[in-house]
C-alpha positions in Angstrom: 0.0 0.0 0.0 1.5 3.3 -1.1 -1.2 5.6 0.2 -0.5 7.9 3.2 -3.9 7.0 4.7 -3.8 3.2 4.7 -7.6 2.7 4.5 -8.1 5.3 1.7 -11.3 5.0 -0.3 -12.2 6.3 -3.6 -15.0 8.5 -2.3 -12.5 10.4 0.0 -10.8 12.2 -2.9 -13.2 12.4 -5.8 -14.1 15.9 -4.5 -10.7 17.1 -5.7 -12.0 17.1 -9.3 -14.9 19.6 -8.3 -14.7 23.0 -10.1 -11.5 22.0 -12.1 -10.6 21.4 -15.8 -11.0 17.6 -15.0 -14.7 18.1 -14.2 -15.2 20.4 -17.2 -14.0 17.7 -19.6 -15.8 14.8 -17.7 -13.0 13.0 -15.9 -14.4 10.5 -13.4 -12.2 8.5 -10.9 -13.2 4.8 -11.2 -10.9 2.7 -9.2 -8.3 2.7 -6.5 -5.8 -0.1 -5.8 -3.0 -0.7 -3.4 -0.6 1.0 -5.9 -2.7 2.5 -8.7 -5.5 4.9 -9.4 -7.8 4.8 -12.4 -10.0 7.4 -14.1 -12.0 7.7 -17.3 -12.9 10.5 -19.7 -15.4 10.8 -22.6 -14.2 11.3 -26.2 -16.7 14.1 -27.2 -16.8 17.7 -28.3 -15.0 18.8 -25.1 -12.1 16.5 -25.7 -11.7 16.3 -29.5 -9.4 18.2 -31.9 -10.7 19.6 -35.3 -10.1 16.2 -37.1 -12.5 14.5 -34.8 -9.9 12.6 -32.8 -9.2 12.7 -29.1 -7.0 15.8 -28.4 -3.5 15.0 -27.2 -3.9 17.8 -24.6 -7.0 16.1 -23.2 -4.9 12.9 -22.8 -2.3 15.0 -21.0 -5.1 16.5 -18.7 -6.2 13.0 -17.8 -2.6 11.9 -17.2 -1.7 14.9 -15.0 -5.0 14.6 -13.1 -4.3 11.0 -12.3 -0.7 11.5 -11.2 -1.3 14.7 -9.3 -4.2 13.2 -7.3 -2.2 10.0 -6.8 0.7 12.0 -5.3 -1.7 14.0 -3.1 -2.8 10.7 -1.7 0.8 9.5 -1.0 2.0 12.6 0.9 1.2 13.8 4.4 -1.3 16.6 3.5 -0.5 18.4 6.9 3.1 18.8 5.9 3.4 18.8 2.1 1.9 19.8 -1.2 2.5 18.4 -4.5 2.8 20.2 -7.9 3.4 19.0 -11.5 7.0 19.5 -12.6 7.1 17.8 -16.0 4.9 15.7 -18.2 5.4 13.9 -21.5 3.1 11.9 -23.6 3.4 9.7 -26.6 0.0 9.4 -28.5 0.1 6.0 -30.1 -3.4 5.5 -31.4 -6.3 7.9 -32.3 -9.8 7.5 -30.8 -13.0 9.1 -32.2 -15.7 8.1 -29.8 -16.5 6.4 -26.5 -14.4 6.6 -23.3 -10.8 6.4 -22.6 -9.4 5.1 -19.2 -6.1 6.0 -17.7 -4.2 4.2 -14.9 -1.4 5.7 -13.0 1.2 3.7 -11.2 4.3 4.8 -9.5 7.8 4.6 -11.0 9.5 6.5 -8.1 8.1 7.8 -4.7 10.8 9.9 -3.2 11.0 12.5 -0.5 11.1 15.4 -3.1 9.8 13.9 -6.3 7.3 11.3 -7.5 7.4 9.9 -11.1 4.2 8.3 -12.4 3.6 6.0 -15.4 0.2 6.7 -16.9 -1.2 4.5 -19.7 -4.5 5.5 -21.4 -6.6 2.8 -23.1 -9.7 2.9 -25.2 -12.8 0.8 -24.6 -11.3 -2.1 -26.6 -8.2 -2.1 -24.3 -6.1 -0.7 -27.1 -3.2 1.6 -25.9 -3.9 5.1 -26.8 -1.3 7.1 -24.9 1.7 6.5 -22.7 2.6 9.4 -20.4 5.1 10.1 -17.6 4.5 12.8 -14.9 7.1 14.0 -12.5 5.6 15.7 -9.4 7.5 18.0 -6.9 6.9 17.4 -3.3 7.1 20.7 -1.4 7.0 21.6 2.3 3.9 23.7 3.2 
């Protein structure tokens, strides 16, 4: 278990998406495991680019939302905050409709940085995007 609160439940952090870009584009947290967090997002007018495909920036929003929230659940919120430091993404397949789902797993959970691997799949479990997010852990 990587979470600061050992009995963490999904319902305890879904409010972090309220009044954010994630809420605006329809990101919904769907699953929490001992070392991963999962969320989905629609492929619709809010998340498509002009050619009718899922916008790469929307995939990055999903990836950064997953990694940032995951980091926030790993740290002691009384002592630290976490902020995105760097994100990269490889868009490997286009999507025109449905929902995509991202899963974030840690590559590194250090005292000053976290690095997350985020993989996004379509409804057929085809890989859409691979992203890596580095998060800085700062003292409050």
